[in-house]
C-alpha positions as CSV (number, residue, x, y, z in Angstrom):
1,M,15.2,15.1,-24.5
2,T,12.8,12.3,-23.9
3,R,9.2,13.3,-23.0
4,L,6.6,11.2,-21.3
5,V,3.2,11.4,-19.7
6,L,3.4,10.0,-16.2
7,A,0.3,8.8,-14.4
8,S,-0.1,10.1,-10.9
9,T,-2.7,10.5,-8.2
10,A,-3.8,14.0,-7.4
11,E,-2.1,13.9,-4.0
12,N,1.2,12.7,-5.5
13,A,1.1,15.3,-8.3
14,D,0.4,18.1,-5.8
15,A,3.3,16.9,-3.6
16,I,5.7,16.9,-6.6
17,L,4.5,20.2,-7.9
18,D,4.7,22.1,-4.6
19,G,8.2,20.7,-4.0
20,S,7.5,18.6,-0.9
21,R,8.2,15.4,-2.7
22,T,11.6,15.1,-4.5
23,T,11.4,11.5,-5.6
24,D,8.9,9.3,-7.4
25,R,8.7,5.6,-6.8
26,R,8.0,3.2,-9.7
27,T,8.0,-0.5,-9.8
28,H,8.9,-0.4,-13.5
29,P,10.6,3.0,-14.2
30,P,11.0,4.3,-17.8
31,K,14.1,3.1,-19.5
32,R,14.8,6.4,-21.3
33,L,15.8,8.7,-18.5
34,P,16.4,11.5,-17.8
35,A,13.2,12.9,-19.3
36,R,10.6,15.6,-19.1
37,A,7.5,14.2,-17.4
38,Y,4.0,15.6,-17.8
39,L,2.0,14.7,-14.7
40,A,-1.4,13.3,-15.7
41,V,-4.2,12.9,-13.1
42,P,-7.1,10.6,-14.1
43,K,-10.3,12.4,-15.0
44,V,-8.5,15.8,-14.6
45,G,-5.8,15.9,-17.3
46,V,-2.1,17.0,-17.3
47,V,-1.6,19.3,-14.3
48,G,2.1,20.1,-14.6
49,E,5.5,18.9,-15.6
50,C,8.9,18.1,-14.0
51,Q,12.3,16.6,-14.8
52,L,12.9,13.0,-14.0
53,G,16.5,11.8,-13.3
54,V,18.1,8.4,-13.6
55,P,16.8,5.9,-10.9
56,E,19.0,6.1,-7.8
57,H,18.3,2.8,-6.0
58,K,15.6,0.1,-5.6
59,T,13.7,-0.2,-2.3
60,G,10.8,-2.4,-1.3
61,D,8.4,0.1,-2.9
62,G,10.2,0.2,-6.2
63,W,12.8,2.4,-7.9
64,S,13.5,5.8,-6.5
65,I,13.6,8.4,-9.3
66,P,14.7,12.0,-8.5
67,V,12.3,14.8,-9.5
68,T,13.5,18.4,-10.2
69,A,12.1,21.6,-11.8
70,P,8.4,21.1,-11.0
71,K,6.0,23.5,-12.8
72,R,2.3,23.6,-12.2
73,Y,0.0,24.7,-15.0
74,A,-2.6,27.4,-14.4
75,R,-5.3,25.1,-15.9
76,P,-5.1,21.3,-16.6
77,R,-4.3,20.5,-20.2
78,S,-6.2,17.7,-22.1
79,L,-4.5,14.4,-22.9
80,E,-5.4,14.8,-26.5
81,R,-2.8,17.6,-26.7
82,F,-0.2,14.9,-25.9
83,G,-1.6,12.5,-28.5
84,L,-3.4,10.3,-25.9
85,D,-7.0,9.2,-25.5
86,K,-6.8,8.2,-21.8
87,T,-4.4,8.4,-18.9
88,P,-1.7,5.7,-19.2
89,R,-1.4,3.0,-16.4
90,S,2.1,4.2,-15.5
91,F,3.7,6.2,-18.2
92,R,3.7,6.7,-22.0
93,Y,6.4,8.2,-24.2
94,V,5.2,11.1,-26.3
95,D,6.6,13.0,-29.3
96,A,8.4,16.3,-28.6
């Protein structure tokens, strides 16, 4: 399965991880979907993970991507663990 680090604000990451948000909107979605996404919050690290599905439809805000199986980490993980020096602008594919 494809894996990627997905940049997110703290508010959006919390909404995805607590289940109140079931879609993510991206102007330019990843091409290799479905995928396991690691949610990275700038200056915090990777706070959790989820599954991204295939984009459903395009709206004025961008593509609607379904989000399932959210899992919050007890402590944020460093980006170095995923082979990154800094939080990507939108997303970055990583090795399994």
